[in-house]
ZARONU-569492 format. One record per residue (C-alpha): residue in one letter; residue number from 1; x, y negated, z negated. Coordinates in nm, 2 decimals. Layout:
+------+-----+--------+--------+--------+
! code ! pos !     xx !     yy !     zz !
+------+-----+--------+--------+--------+
!    a ! NUM !      X !      Y !      Z !
...
+------+-----+--------+--------+--------+
//
This chain:
+------+-----+--------+--------+--------+
! code ! pos !     xx !     yy !     zz !
+------+-----+--------+--------+--------+
!    x !   1 !  12.41 ! -17.80 !  -9.15 !
!    x !   2 !  12.74 ! -17.87 !  -9.32 !
!    x !   3 !  12.70 ! -18.25 !  -9.28 !
!    x !   4 !  12.42 ! -18.24 !  -9.54 !
!    x !   5 !  12.64 ! -18.12 !  -9.83 !
!    x !   6 !  12.79 ! -18.46 !  -9.93 !
!    x !   7 !  12.45 ! -18.59 ! -10.02 !
!    x !   8 !  12.45 ! -18.38 ! -10.34 !
!    x !   9 !  12.78 ! -18.27 ! -10.49 !
!    x !  10 !  12.86 ! -18.11 ! -10.82 !
!    x !  11 !  13.17 ! -18.20 ! -11.03 !
!    x !  12 !  13.26 ! -17.99 ! -11.33 !
!    x !  13 !  13.39 ! -18.21 ! -11.61 !
!    x !  14 !  13.45 ! -17.95 ! -11.88 !
!    x !  15 !  13.39 ! -17.59 ! -11.96 !
!    x !  16 !  13.35 ! -17.40 ! -12.29 !
!    x !  17 !  13.63 ! -17.14 ! -12.34 !
!    x !  18 !  13.41 ! -16.89 ! -12.53 !
!    x !  19 !  13.09 ! -16.90 ! -12.31 !
!    x !  20 !  13.01 ! -17.00 ! -11.96 !
!    x !  21 !  12.87 ! -17.34 ! -12.06 !
!    x !  22 !  12.99 ! -17.64 ! -11.85 !
!    x !  23 !  12.93 ! -18.01 ! -11.84 !
!    x !  24 !  12.94 ! -18.19 ! -11.51 !
!    x !  25 !  12.80 ! -18.46 ! -11.28 !
!    x !  26 !  12.56 ! -18.41 ! -11.00 !
!    x !  27 !  12.59 ! -18.68 ! -10.74 !
!    x !  28 !  12.27 ! -18.76 ! -10.54 !
!    x !  29 !  12.16 ! -19.03 ! -10.30 !
!    x !  30 !  11.95 ! -19.19 ! -10.59 !
!    x !  31 !  12.23 ! -19.18 ! -10.85 !
!    x !  32 !  12.45 ! -18.94 ! -11.05 !
!    x !  33 !  12.30 ! -18.70 ! -11.30 !
!    x !  34 !  12.49 ! -18.57 ! -11.61 !
!    x !  35 !  12.45 ! -18.20 ! -11.65 !
!    x !  36 !  12.31 ! -17.99 ! -11.80 !
!    x !  37 !  11.98 ! -18.16 ! -11.73 !
!    x !  38 !  11.61 ! -18.09 ! -11.77 !
!    x !  39 !  11.36 ! -18.20 ! -11.50 !
!    x !  40 !  11.00 ! -18.28 ! -11.60 !
!    x !  41 !  10.75 ! -18.15 ! -11.36 !
!    x !  42 !  10.54 ! -18.40 ! -11.17 !
!    x !  43 !  10.35 ! -18.15 ! -10.96 !
!    x !  44 !  10.13 ! -18.40 ! -10.78 !
!    x !  45 !  10.37 ! -18.70 ! -10.78 !
!    x !  46 !  10.32 ! -18.78 ! -11.15 !
!    x !  47 !  10.43 ! -18.63 ! -11.48 !
!    x !  48 !  10.08 ! -18.61 ! -11.64 !
!    x !  49 !  10.00 ! -18.92 ! -11.85 !
!    x !  50 !  10.35 ! -19.07 ! -11.83 !
!    x !  51 !  10.47 ! -19.37 ! -11.63 !
!    x !  52 !  10.81 ! -19.38 ! -11.46 !
!    x !  53 !  10.91 ! -19.64 ! -11.72 !
!    x !  54 !  10.82 ! -19.40 ! -12.00 !
!    x !  55 !  11.03 ! -19.13 ! -11.84 !
!    x !  56 !  11.33 ! -19.35 ! -11.79 !
!    x !  57 !  11.31 ! -19.50 ! -12.14 !
!    x !  58 !  11.33 ! -19.15 ! -12.28 !
!    x !  59 !  11.63 ! -19.05 ! -12.09 !
!    x !  60 !  11.48 ! -18.85 ! -11.80 !
!    x !  61 !  11.72 ! -18.85 ! -11.51 !
!    x !  62 !  11.54 ! -18.65 ! -11.24 !
!    x !  63 !  11.18 ! -18.53 ! -11.18 !
!    x !  64 !  11.03 ! -18.25 ! -10.98 !
!    x !  65 !  10.73 ! -18.26 ! -10.74 !
!    x !  66 !  10.56 ! -17.98 ! -10.55 !
!    x !  67 !  10.54 ! -17.93 ! -10.18 !
!    x !  68 !  10.22 ! -17.72 ! -10.18 !
!    x !  69 !  10.02 ! -17.96 ! -10.39 !
!    x !  70 !  10.13 ! -18.27 ! -10.21 !
!    x !  71 !  10.05 ! -18.10 !  -9.88 !
!    x !  72 !   9.69 ! -18.06 !  -9.99 !
!    x !  73 !   9.66 ! -18.42 ! -10.11 !
!    x !  74 !   9.74 ! -18.69 ! -10.01 !
!    x !  75 !   9.94 ! -18.51 !  -9.74 !
!    x !  76 !  10.31 ! -18.57 !  -9.64 !
!    x !  77 !  10.22 ! -18.81 !  -9.36 !
!    x !  78 !  10.05 ! -19.04 !  -9.61 !
!    x !  79 !  10.34 ! -19.02 !  -9.85 !
!    x !  80 !  10.58 ! -19.10 !  -9.57 !
!    x !  81 !  10.37 ! -19.39 !  -9.45 !
!    x !  82 !  10.37 ! -19.53 !  -9.80 !
!    x !  83 !  10.75 ! -19.54 !  -9.81 !
!    x !  84 !  10.84 ! -19.18 !  -9.91 !
!    x !  85 !  10.80 ! -19.00 ! -10.24 !
!    x !  86 !  11.03 ! -19.23 ! -10.45 !
!    x !  87 !  10.83 ! -19.55 ! -10.36 !
!    x !  88 !  10.50 ! -19.36 ! -10.37 !
!    x !  89 !  10.57 ! -19.24 ! -10.73 !
!    x !  90 !  10.74 ! -19.56 ! -10.83 !
!    x !  91 !  11.04 ! -19.36 ! -10.94 !
!    x !  92 !  11.39 ! -19.48 ! -10.84 !
!    x !  93 !  11.59 ! -19.18 ! -10.97 !
!    x !  94 !  11.65 ! -18.85 ! -10.80 !
!    x !  95 !  11.36 ! -18.61 ! -10.71 !
!    x !  96 !  11.37 ! -18.24 ! -10.64 !
!    x !  97 !  11.08 ! -18.08 ! -10.45 !
!    x !  98 !  10.98 ! -17.72 ! -10.49 !
!    x !  99 !  10.90 ! -17.55 ! -10.16 !
!    x ! 100 !  10.56 ! -17.40 ! -10.26 !
!    x ! 101 !  10.71 ! -17.05 ! -10.29 !
!    x ! 102 !  10.60 ! -17.02 ! -10.65 !
!    x ! 103 !  10.24 ! -17.07 ! -10.55 !
!    x ! 104 !  10.27 ! -16.73 ! -10.37 !
!    x ! 105 !  10.28 ! -16.59 ! -10.72 !
!    x ! 106 !  10.06 ! -16.83 ! -10.91 !
!    x ! 107 !   9.79 ! -16.84 ! -10.64 !
!    x ! 108 !   9.82 ! -16.48 ! -10.53 !
!    x ! 109 !   9.45 ! -16.43 ! -10.50 !
!    x ! 110 !   9.42 ! -16.73 ! -10.27 !
!    x ! 111 !   9.71 ! -16.66 ! -10.02 !
!    x ! 112 !   9.81 ! -16.41 !  -9.76 !
!    x ! 113 !  10.18 ! -16.34 !  -9.71 !
!    x ! 114 !  10.35 ! -16.21 !  -9.39 !
!    x ! 115 !  10.71 ! -16.22 !  -9.26 !
!    x ! 116 !  10.65 ! -16.55 !  -9.08 !
!    x ! 117 !  10.51 ! -16.75 !  -9.38 !
!    x ! 118 !  10.21 ! -16.77 !  -9.61 !
!    x ! 119 !   9.85 ! -16.88 !  -9.56 !
!    x ! 120 !   9.69 ! -17.05 !  -9.85 !
!    x ! 121 !   9.32 ! -17.11 !  -9.91 !
!    x ! 122 !   9.30 ! -17.45 ! -10.08 !
!    x ! 123 !   9.19 ! -17.44 ! -10.44 !
!    x ! 124 !   9.04 ! -17.78 ! -10.38 !
!    x ! 125 !   8.80 ! -17.72 ! -10.09 !
!    x ! 126 !   8.87 ! -17.38 !  -9.95 !
!    x ! 127 !   9.04 ! -17.49 !  -9.63 !
!    x ! 128 !   9.33 ! -17.28 !  -9.49 !
!    x ! 129 !   9.68 ! -17.41 !  -9.48 !
!    x ! 130 !   9.98 ! -17.24 !  -9.33 !
!    x ! 131 !  10.33 ! -17.28 !  -9.48 !
!    x ! 132 !  10.64 ! -17.14 !  -9.30 !
!    x ! 133 !  11.00 ! -17.20 !  -9.38 !
!    x ! 134 !  11.02 ! -17.46 !  -9.10 !
!    x ! 135 !  10.70 ! -17.62 !  -9.23 !
!    x ! 136 !  10.83 ! -17.64 !  -9.59 !
!    x ! 137 !  11.14 ! -17.81 !  -9.47 !
!    x ! 138 !  10.94 ! -18.06 !  -9.25 !
!    x ! 139 !  10.71 ! -18.14 !  -9.54 !
!    x ! 140 !  11.00 ! -18.20 !  -9.78 !
!    x ! 141 !  11.18 ! -18.41 !  -9.51 !
!    x ! 142 !  10.87 ! -18.63 !  -9.49 !
!    x ! 143 !  10.85 ! -18.66 !  -9.86 !
!    x ! 144 !  11.21 ! -18.76 !  -9.88 !
!    x ! 145 !  11.32 ! -18.58 ! -10.19 !
!    x ! 146 !  11.69 ! -18.57 ! -10.28 !
!    x ! 147 !  11.69 ! -18.19 ! -10.32 !
!    x ! 148 !  11.46 ! -17.96 ! -10.11 !
!    x ! 149 !  11.41 ! -17.60 ! -10.21 !
!    x ! 150 !  11.40 ! -17.31 !  -9.95 !
!    x ! 151 !  11.08 ! -17.13 !  -9.92 !
!    x ! 152 !  11.10 ! -16.80 ! -10.11 !
!    x ! 153 !  10.89 ! -16.50 ! -10.22 !
!    x ! 154 !  10.86 ! -16.47 ! -10.60 !
!    x ! 155 !  10.73 ! -16.12 ! -10.68 !
!    x ! 156 !  10.54 ! -16.07 ! -11.01 !
!    x ! 157 !  10.66 ! -15.88 ! -11.32 !
!    x ! 158 !  10.64 ! -15.59 ! -11.33 !
!    x ! 159 !  10.70 ! -15.50 ! -10.97 !
!    x ! 160 !  10.83 ! -15.18 ! -10.82 !
!    x ! 161 !  11.18 ! -15.17 ! -10.67 !
!    x ! 162 !  11.05 ! -15.15 ! -10.31 !
!    x ! 163 !  10.83 ! -15.46 ! -10.35 !
!    x ! 164 !  11.12 ! -15.66 ! -10.50 !
!    x ! 165 !  11.36 ! -15.53 ! -10.23 !
!    x ! 166 !  11.13 ! -15.65 !  -9.96 !
!    x ! 167 !  11.09 ! -15.99 ! -10.13 !
!    x ! 168 !  11.47 ! -16.03 ! -10.14 !
!    x ! 169 !  11.50 ! -15.95 !  -9.77 !
!    x ! 170 !  11.22 ! -16.19 !  -9.69 !
!    x ! 171 !  11.36 ! -16.46 !  -9.91 !
!    x ! 172 !  11.69 ! -16.43 !  -9.73 !
!    x ! 173 !  11.54 ! -16.45 !  -9.38 !
!    x ! 174 !  11.34 ! -16.75 !  -9.49 !
!    x ! 175 !  11.65 ! -16.92 !  -9.64 !
!    x ! 176 !  11.83 ! -16.87 !  -9.31 !
!    x ! 177 !  11.53 ! -17.03 !  -9.12 !
!    x ! 178 !  11.52 ! -17.32 !  -9.37 !
!    x ! 179 !  11.89 ! -17.38 !  -9.32 !
!    x ! 180 !  11.84 ! -17.39 !  -8.94 !
!    x ! 181 !  11.55 ! -17.63 !  -8.98 !
!    x ! 182 !  11.74 ! -17.86 !  -9.23 !
!    x ! 183 !  11.76 ! -18.20 !  -9.07 !
!    x ! 184 !  11.80 ! -18.48 !  -9.32 !
!    x ! 185 !  12.16 ! -18.56 !  -9.41 !
!    x ! 186 !  12.04 ! -18.73 !  -9.73 !
!    x ! 187 !  11.86 ! -18.43 !  -9.85 !
!    x ! 188 !  12.03 ! -18.12 ! -10.00 !
!    x ! 189 !  11.89 ! -17.77 !  -9.95 !
!    x ! 190 !  11.90 ! -17.52 ! -10.24 !
!    x ! 191 !  11.85 ! -17.15 ! -10.19 !
!    x ! 192 !  11.66 ! -16.94 ! -10.45 !
!    x ! 193 !  11.80 ! -16.61 ! -10.58 !
!    x ! 194 !  11.54 ! -16.34 ! -10.62 !
!    x ! 195 !  11.56 ! -15.97 ! -10.71 !
!    x ! 196 !  11.34 ! -15.93 ! -11.02 !
!    x ! 197 !  11.51 ! -15.73 ! -11.30 !
!    x ! 198 !  11.71 ! -15.51 ! -11.06 !
!    x ! 199 !  12.08 ! -15.61 ! -11.10 !
!    x ! 200 !  12.19 ! -15.47 ! -10.75 !
!    x ! 201 !  11.90 ! -15.66 ! -10.58 !
!    x ! 202 !  12.00 ! -15.98 ! -10.76 !
!    x ! 203 !  12.36 ! -15.94 ! -10.64 !
!    x ! 204 !  12.24 ! -15.87 ! -10.29 !
!    x ! 205 !  12.03 ! -16.19 ! -10.30 !
!    x ! 206 !  12.33 ! -16.39 ! -10.43 !
!    x ! 207 !  12.56 ! -16.26 ! -10.16 !
!    x ! 208 !  12.32 ! -16.34 !  -9.88 !
!    x ! 209 !  12.25 ! -16.69 ! -10.00 !
!    x ! 210 !  12.61 ! -16.78 ! -10.08 !
!    x ! 211 !  12.70 ! -16.68 !  -9.73 !
!    x ! 212 !  12.48 ! -16.97 !  -9.61 !
!    x ! 213 !  12.71 ! -17.21 !  -9.79 !
!    x ! 214 !  12.43 ! -17.42 !  -9.94 !
!    x ! 215 !  12.48 ! -17.72 ! -10.17 !
!    x ! 216 !  12.31 ! -17.55 ! -10.47 !
!    x ! 217 !  12.15 ! -17.23 ! -10.58 !
!    x ! 218 !  11.84 ! -17.17 ! -10.80 !
!    x ! 219 !  11.75 ! -16.86 ! -11.00 !
!    x ! 220 !  11.38 ! -16.78 ! -10.95 !
!    x ! 221 !  11.16 ! -16.49 ! -11.05 !
!    x ! 222 !  11.24 ! -16.52 ! -11.43 !
!    x ! 223 !  11.02 ! -16.62 ! -11.72 !
!    x ! 224 !  10.73 ! -16.46 ! -11.53 !
!    x ! 225 !  10.63 ! -16.22 ! -11.81 !
!    x ! 226 !  10.94 ! -16.02 ! -11.88 !
!    x ! 227 !  11.09 ! -15.99 ! -12.23 !
!    x ! 228 !  11.33 ! -16.27 ! -12.31 !
!    x ! 229 !  11.61 ! -16.02 ! -12.37 !
!    x ! 230 !  11.57 ! -15.91 ! -12.01 !
!    x ! 231 !  11.55 ! -16.27 ! -11.89 !
!    x ! 232 !  11.89 ! -16.34 ! -12.06 !
!    x ! 233 !  12.05 ! -16.02 ! -11.93 !
!    x ! 234 !  11.94 ! -16.09 ! -11.57 !
!    x ! 235 !  12.05 ! -16.45 ! -11.60 !
!    x ! 236 !  12.39 ! -16.35 ! -11.72 !
!    x ! 237 !  12.44 ! -16.12 ! -11.43 !
!    x ! 238 !  12.33 ! -16.38 ! -11.17 !
!    x ! 239 !  12.53 ! -16.68 ! -11.30 !
!    x ! 240 !  12.85 ! -16.46 ! -11.31 !
!    x ! 241 !  12.80 ! -16.41 ! -10.93 !
!    x ! 242 !  12.72 ! -16.77 ! -10.83 !
!    x ! 243 !  13.00 ! -17.00 ! -10.70 !
!    x ! 244 !  13.15 ! -17.22 ! -10.97 !
!    x ! 245 !  13.16 ! -17.53 ! -10.75 !
!    x ! 246 !  12.78 ! -17.55 ! -10.69 !
!    x ! 247 !  12.50 ! -17.64 ! -10.93 !
!    x ! 248 !  12.30 ! -17.36 ! -11.08 !
!    x ! 249 !  11.93 ! -17.42 ! -11.14 !
!    x ! 250 !  11.71 ! -17.19 ! -11.35 !
!    x ! 251 !  11.35 ! -17.24 ! -11.24 !
!    x ! 252 !  11.05 ! -17.26 ! -11.47 !
!    x ! 253 !  11.22 ! -17.24 ! -11.81 !
!    x ! 254 !  11.16 ! -17.51 ! -12.07 !
!    x ! 255 !  11.16 ! -17.37 ! -12.42 !
!    x ! 256 !  11.45 ! -17.54 ! -12.62 !
!    x ! 257 !  11.61 ! -17.21 ! -12.72 !
!    x ! 258 !  11.60 ! -17.09 ! -12.36 !
!    x ! 259 !  11.78 ! -17.41 ! -12.25 !
!    x ! 260 !  12.05 ! -17.35 ! -12.50 !
!    x ! 261 !  12.10 ! -16.99 ! -12.40 !
!    x ! 262 !  12.08 ! -17.09 ! -12.03 !
!    x ! 263 !  12.36 ! -17.35 ! -12.08 !
!    x ! 264 !  12.57 ! -17.08 ! -12.26 !
!    x ! 265 !  12.53 ! -16.86 ! -11.96 !
!    x ! 266 !  12.63 ! -17.13 ! -11.71 !
!    x ! 267 !  12.31 ! -17.30 ! -11.60 !
!    x ! 268 !  12.32 ! -17.67 ! -11.51 !
!    x ! 269 !  11.96 ! -17.75 ! -11.42 !
!    x ! 270 !  11.62 ! -17.66 ! -11.57 !
!    x ! 271 !  11.25 ! -17.75 ! -11.50 !
!    x ! 272 !  10.92 ! -17.65 ! -11.66 !
!    x ! 273 !  10.57 ! -17.78 ! -11.73 !
!    x ! 274 !  10.60 ! -17.64 ! -12.09 !
!    x ! 275 !  10.70 ! -17.96 ! -12.28 !
!    x ! 276 !  10.42 ! -18.18 ! -12.14 !
!    x ! 277 !  10.16 ! -17.90 ! -12.14 !
!    x ! 278 !  10.23 ! -17.82 ! -12.50 !
!    x ! 279 !  10.23 ! -18.19 ! -12.58 !
!    x ! 280 !   9.89 ! -18.25 ! -12.42 !
!    x ! 281 !   9.75 ! -17.98 ! -12.66 !
!    x ! 282 !   9.91 ! -18.11 ! -12.97 !
!    x ! 283 !  10.22 ! -17.89 ! -13.00 !
!    x ! 284 !  10.56 ! -18.05 ! -13.05 !
!    x ! 285 !  10.92 ! -17.93 ! -13.06 !
!    x ! 286 !  11.12 ! -17.98 ! -13.38 !
!    x ! 287 !  11.46 ! -17.85 ! -13.49 !
!    x ! 288 !  11.27 ! -17.59 ! -13.70 !
!    x ! 289 !  11.06 ! -17.47 ! -13.40 !
!    x ! 290 !  10.72 ! -17.56 ! -13.26 !
!    x ! 291 !  10.46 ! -17.74 ! -13.47 !
!    x ! 292 !  10.08 ! -17.78 ! -13.41 !
!    x ! 293 !   9.99 ! -18.14 ! -13.50 !
!    x ! 294 !   9.62 ! -18.05 ! -13.50 !
!    x ! 295 !   9.65 ! -17.85 ! -13.82 !
!    x ! 296 !   9.53 ! -18.01 ! -14.14 !
!    x ! 297 !   9.87 ! -18.00 ! -14.31 !
!    x ! 298 !   9.97 ! -18.30 ! -14.10 !
!    x ! 299 !   9.68 ! -18.52 ! -14.21 !
!    x ! 300 !   9.86 ! -18.72 ! -14.48 !
!    x ! 301 !  10.22 ! -18.68 ! -14.36 !
!    x ! 302 !  10.38 ! -19.03 ! -14.36 !
!    x ! 303 !  10.71 ! -18.93 ! -14.20 !
!    x ! 304 !  10.76 ! -18.90 ! -13.82 !
!    x ! 305 !  10.75 ! -18.57 ! -13.65 !
!    x ! 306 !  11.13 ! -18.56 ! -13.65 !
!    x ! 307 !  11.32 ! -18.83 ! -13.85 !
!    x ! 308 !  11.63 ! -18.78 ! -13.63 !
!    x ! 309 !  11.43 ! -18.83 ! -13.31 !
!    x ! 310 !  11.44 ! -19.17 ! -13.13 !
!    x ! 311 !  11.13 ! -19.12 ! -12.91 !
!    x ! 312 !  10.84 ! -19.37 ! -12.92 !
!    x ! 313 !  10.63 ! -19.13 ! -13.13 !
!    x ! 314 !  10.89 ! -19.09 ! -13.39 !
!    x ! 315 !  11.01 ! -19.45 ! -13.40 !
!    x ! 316 !  10.67 ! -19.61 ! -13.44 !
!    x ! 317 !  10.42 ! -19.36 ! -13.58 !
!    x ! 318 !  10.37 ! -19.11 ! -13.85 !
!    x ! 319 !  10.29 ! -18.74 ! -13.80 !
!    x ! 320 !   9.97 ! -18.82 ! -13.98 !
!    x ! 321 !   9.87 ! -19.08 ! -13.72 !
!    x ! 322 !   9.94 ! -18.83 ! -13.43 !
!    x ! 323 !   9.73 ! -18.57 ! -13.62 !
!    x ! 324 !   9.45 ! -18.83 ! -13.63 !
!    x ! 325 !   9.48 ! -18.90 ! -13.25 !
!    x ! 326 !   9.44 ! -18.54 ! -13.16 !
!    x ! 327 !   9.16 ! -18.48 ! -13.40 !
!    x ! 328 !   8.99 ! -18.79 ! -13.26 !
!    x ! 329 !   9.06 ! -18.68 ! -12.90 !
!    x ! 330 !   9.23 ! -19.01 ! -12.83 !
!    x ! 331 !   9.44 ! -19.01 ! -12.50 !
!    x ! 332 !   9.73 ! -19.17 ! -12.68 !
!    x ! 333 !   9.80 ! -18.84 ! -12.87 !
!    x ! 334 !   9.89 ! -18.63 ! -12.57 !
!    x ! 335 !  10.10 ! -18.92 ! -12.43 !
!    x ! 336 !  10.31 ! -18.95 ! -12.75 !
!    x ! 337 !  10.35 ! -18.58 ! -12.80 !
!    x ! 338 !  10.46 ! -18.53 ! -12.43 !
!    x ! 339 !  10.71 ! -18.81 ! -12.47 !
!    x ! 340 !  10.84 ! -18.66 ! -12.79 !
!    x ! 341 !  10.88 ! -18.31 ! -12.63 !
!    x ! 342 !  11.06 ! -18.45 ! -12.33 !
!    x ! 343 !  11.29 ! -18.66 ! -12.54 !
!    x ! 344 !  11.36 ! -18.35 ! -12.76 !
!    x ! 345 !  11.49 ! -18.16 ! -12.45 !
!    x ! 346 !  11.68 ! -18.45 ! -12.32 !
!    x ! 347 !  11.85 ! -18.50 ! -12.66 !
!    x ! 348 !  11.92 ! -18.12 ! -12.69 !
!    x ! 349 !  12.10 ! -18.11 ! -12.35 !
!    x ! 350 !  12.29 ! -18.43 ! -12.42 !
!    x ! 351 !  12.41 ! -18.28 ! -12.75 !
!    x ! 352 !  12.50 ! -17.96 ! -12.56 !
!    x ! 353 !  12.70 ! -18.16 ! -12.31 !
!    x ! 354 !  12.88 ! -18.36 ! -12.57 !
!    x ! 355 !  12.96 ! -18.03 ! -12.76 !
!    x ! 356 !  13.10 ! -17.87 ! -12.44 !
!    x ! 357 !  13.32 ! -18.17 ! -12.38 !
!    x ! 358 !  13.44 ! -18.18 ! -12.74 !
!    x ! 359 !  13.51 ! -17.80 ! -12.73 !
!    x ! 360 !  13.25 ! -17.71 ! -13.00 !
!    x ! 361 !  12.96 ! -17.58 ! -12.79 !
!    x ! 362 !  12.97 ! -17.23 ! -12.95 !
!    x ! 363 !  12.91 ! -17.39 ! -13.30 !
!    x ! 364 !  12.64 ! -17.62 ! -13.16 !
!    x ! 365 !  12.45 ! -17.33 ! -13.00 !
!    x ! 366 !  12.47 ! -17.11 ! -13.30 !
!    x ! 367 !  12.35 ! -17.38 ! -13.53 !
!    x ! 368 !  12.07 ! -17.49 ! -13.30 !
!    x ! 369 !  11.94 ! -17.14 ! -13.25 !
!    x ! 370 !  11.96 ! -17.03 ! -13.61 !
!    x ! 371 !  11.79 ! -17.35 ! -13.73 !
!    x ! 372 !  11.50 ! -17.29 ! -13.48 !
!    x ! 373 !  11.47 ! -16.93 ! -13.62 !
!    x ! 374 !  11.59 ! -16.76 ! -13.31 !
!    x ! 375 !  11.78 ! -16.44 ! -13.34 !
!    x ! 376 !  11.95 ! -16.44 ! -13.01 !
!    x ! 377 !  12.27 ! -16.62 ! -13.13 !
!    x ! 378 !  12.44 ! -16.30 ! -13.26 !
!    x ! 379 !  12.37 ! -16.11 ! -12.94 !
!    x ! 380 !  12.51 ! -16.39 ! -12.72 !
!    x ! 381 !  12.81 ! -16.49 ! -12.94 !
+------+-----+--------+--------+--------+
//
């Protein structure tokens, strides 16, 4: 459906001459997004514990919601009747919806997969729900997200070559069916590259999806248990094959060092539950790596978590106060730590973008990774 492409368009503003890093703009029906960008995960129509005002105040540009979970409750018809997902969530910026394909992996014991789709047994009440490519597109159309993901099969790691090859073929057929079922001109369809850790299967997946001429392409099936060195190697192979004029989205990756490496390899978009999940349990990102605020060493620390950070937690409160909140099991602790982690990633990618435009991304990335104690810089640069 070629008429859908103008709803989401990617413009490359600058590229780094020594890596594949690029800075750009992603135009959407709910506003432009500077890239590279991180998307917090609001699985059930909310980023846990945080209001839309919190997110916007901390620089979040786009959020992700999940088709499978919103299918179970409250249901797409309810969301549509209440004005669509943007009004339902109270979020005026862009929204991306996952198709439910990842739940084929994460809820493997509760689903049955066949060539036509997947049948889930609800983790809420045990009822059966059928999700097909056409159904996934219909649900996402009812939700009204700016970007809809094609239904895919994400094999586990490790998986044998035959299993992964079958998943690539099925993902391609489902992407073709999603494209045929794509109806909303204000909603862009992204395909998802699969292929596990097999380079030729990844290339096969890329070729098949690019032939569909979709507005954007995601890279799935990574960060599912494989070593990071293998993640980076596969990612480098895939981004080299994807078209330069479309956005590239690395799914399910949210560690700061992985974002910087991903940008170096040409990724524009990221999402993950990691920053808010860690925050809810007292772990925060800092330039020197992750820190657990529940540990006693923070009890009398009068400084903020990160003096250079401008999030609410760092502007208003000491690390000792956040330690107290977590030890006292006060709900404010997870809120502040989650906001800090999101702001850390937003700032990280904003700095990466500025460095790309200024022609100093290589230096930025090396400094960032070395300060965080990551030893990947030498291998990449």
